[in-house]
C-alpha positions in Angstrom: 0.0 0.1 0.1 1.2 3.4 -0.9 0.4 6.8 0.4 1.3 9.8 -2.1 0.7 13.5 -1.0 0.6 15.4 -4.4 1.8 19.1 -4.7 -1.0 21.7 -5.5 0.1 21.9 -9.0 0.1 18.3 -9.7 -3.4 16.5 -10.3 -1.8 13.4 -11.8 -1.8 9.8 -10.6 1.4 8.0 -12.1 0.2 4.6 -12.3 2.5 2.7 -14.6 5.1 1.9 -12.0 2.8 1.2 -9.1 2.3 -2.6 -8.4 -1.3 -4.1 -8.6 -3.4 -3.4 -5.6 -4.7 -0.5 -3.7 -3.1 2.9 -3.5 -4.2 6.2 -1.9 -3.8 9.5 -3.3 -4.8 13.1 -1.6 -5.1 16.3 -3.6 -6.1 19.9 -2.5 -8.0 22.0 -4.6 -8.1 25.6 -3.8 -8.5 29.1 -5.6 -5.3 28.4 -7.7 -6.9 25.3 -9.1 -10.0 27.2 -10.2 -8.2 29.9 -11.9 -6.9 27.2 -14.3 -10.5 27.1 -15.6 -11.4 30.1 -17.0 -15.0 29.6 -18.1 -15.5 28.8 -14.4 -18.0 30.6 -11.9 -16.2 29.4 -9.2 -13.2 31.4 -8.2 -12.7 30.7 -4.5 -13.0 27.3 -2.4 -11.2 24.6 -0.6 -11.7 21.1 -1.4 -9.8 18.0 -0.4 -9.9 15.0 -2.7 -9.2 11.5 -1.6 -8.7 8.9 -4.1 -8.4 5.0 -3.4 -7.3 3.3 -6.5 -7.1 -0.4 -7.1 -4.7 -1.0 -9.8 -5.1 -4.4 -12.0 -3.6 -5.5 -15.3 -6.7 -4.8 -16.9 -8.2 -1.6 -15.4 -8.0 1.0 -12.8 -11.0 1.5 -10.3 -10.8 4.9 -8.6 -13.1 5.5 -5.2 -13.3 9.4 -5.0 -14.1 11.5 -2.2 -14.4 15.4 -2.6 -15.1 17.5 0.6 -14.8 20.9 1.4 -16.7 24.2 0.0 -16.8 26.6 -2.9 -17.7 30.2 -2.8 -20.8 30.9 -5.0 -22.7 34.1 -5.7 -26.4 33.9 -4.5 -28.9 34.0 -7.5 -31.5 35.8 -5.1 -29.5 38.5 -3.3 -26.2 38.5 -5.2 -24.0 37.9 -2.2 -21.4 35.5 -2.0 -21.7 32.4 0.3 -19.9 29.2 1.1 -21.5 26.1 -0.5 -20.5 22.8 1.3 -19.3 20.0 -1.3 -19.5 16.4 -0.3 -19.4 13.6 -3.3 -18.6 10.1 -3.4 -18.1 8.6 -6.8 -16.4 6.0 -8.7 -14.6 6.2 -12.0 -13.6 3.3 -13.9 -10.6 3.3 -16.1 -10.2 1.0 -18.9 -7.0 0.4 -21.2 -7.4 0.6 -24.8 -5.8 1.7 -28.1 -6.7 5.4 -27.8 -7.7 7.8 -25.0 -11.6 8.6 -24.7 -12.5 10.9 -21.8 -16.0 10.5 -22.9 -18.0 9.0 -19.8 -20.6 6.6 -20.7 -23.6 5.6 -18.4 -21.1 3.6 -16.2 -18.6 6.3 -15.3 -15.9 4.7 -17.5 -13.2 6.2 -19.5 -10.6 4.5 -21.9 -6.8 5.4 -21.3 -4.1 4.4 -23.9 -1.8 1.4 -23.4 1.1 4.1 -23.9 -0.1 6.4 -21.1 1.7 6.3 -17.8 -0.5 8.9 -16.0 -4.0 9.6 -15.3 -4.6 13.4 -15.2 -7.4 14.2 -12.7 -8.0 18.0 -12.7 -10.7 18.0 -15.5 -12.6 15.1 -13.6 -12.4 17.0 -10.1 -13.7 19.9 -11.9 -16.5 18.3 -13.5 -17.4 16.5 -10.4 -17.5 19.8 -8.3 -19.6 21.5 -10.9 -22.0 18.5 -11.0 -22.3 18.9 -7.0 -23.6 22.4 -7.3 -27.3 23.1 -7.9 -28.5 25.0 -10.9 -30.2 27.7 -8.8 -27.7 28.9 -6.2 -29.2 30.2 -3.0 -28.1 30.8 0.4 -28.8 28.0 2.6 -31.7 28.3 5.3 -30.6 28.6 9.0 -31.4 26.6 11.8 -35.0 28.1 12.1 -35.7 27.3 8.3 -35.3 31.0 7.4 -33.5 32.6 4.6 -29.8 33.7 5.2 -30.0 36.1 2.0 -29.0 39.6 2.3 -32.5 41.2 3.4 -31.5 44.8 2.1 -30.5 43.4 -1.2 -33.6 41.3 -1.6 -35.8 44.4 -0.7 -34.1 46.6 -3.1 -34.3 44.2 -5.9 -38.2 43.8 -5.3 -38.7 47.7 -5.4 -36.5 47.7 -8.7 -38.5 45.0 -10.4 -41.9 46.4 -10.5 -44.6 44.9 -12.8 -45.7 47.0 -15.7 -49.4 46.5 -16.1 -49.6 47.7 -19.6 -47.6 44.5 -20.7 -50.2 42.1 -19.4 -53.2 43.8 -21.5 -53.7 42.6 -25.0 -54.7 44.5 -28.0 -58.3 43.8 -28.9 -57.4 43.6 -32.5 -55.4 40.8 -31.9 -58.0 39.0 -29.8 -60.2 39.3 -32.7 -57.6 37.6 -35.1 -57.3 34.8 -32.5 -61.0 33.7 -33.0 -60.1 32.8 -36.6 -57.9 30.1 -35.1 -60.8 28.3 -34.1 
């Protein structure tokens, strides 16, 4: 059994020289990691990735645990908040003629026989983003009340008034609608 602590810049697992069996890897994901991905909405966070890899001659099986937080902007009030990340997932790596980073339904990728390393940065990034809900809202407190910035929410409500003239229809169009029936 091996335990390897990777450097912040290094999100690779060098598996070719490792004997068959279980191996453990730890990675730290921080602000520097998120700056690599220019299209990312995440700029800040701290996540620890624990990877247990079982190596055989035909494949690699990875059990991945991601735990920590990312800093997100609330869709309701615009303030930033820390969103807790906890994810357990599996990744199966088959060996083949060419690399294929396309996942299928079984979370399986193919790595060329010629490869010696498995780069994990894109996988970590994808898993983190899949852990984030589509609508990012401050979590509720212990009393089930919103923790959004009340002043921002109040100001947004004042600025978004409903124009009643938009909801009224032109009677000429109503007459044309009757032709559809």
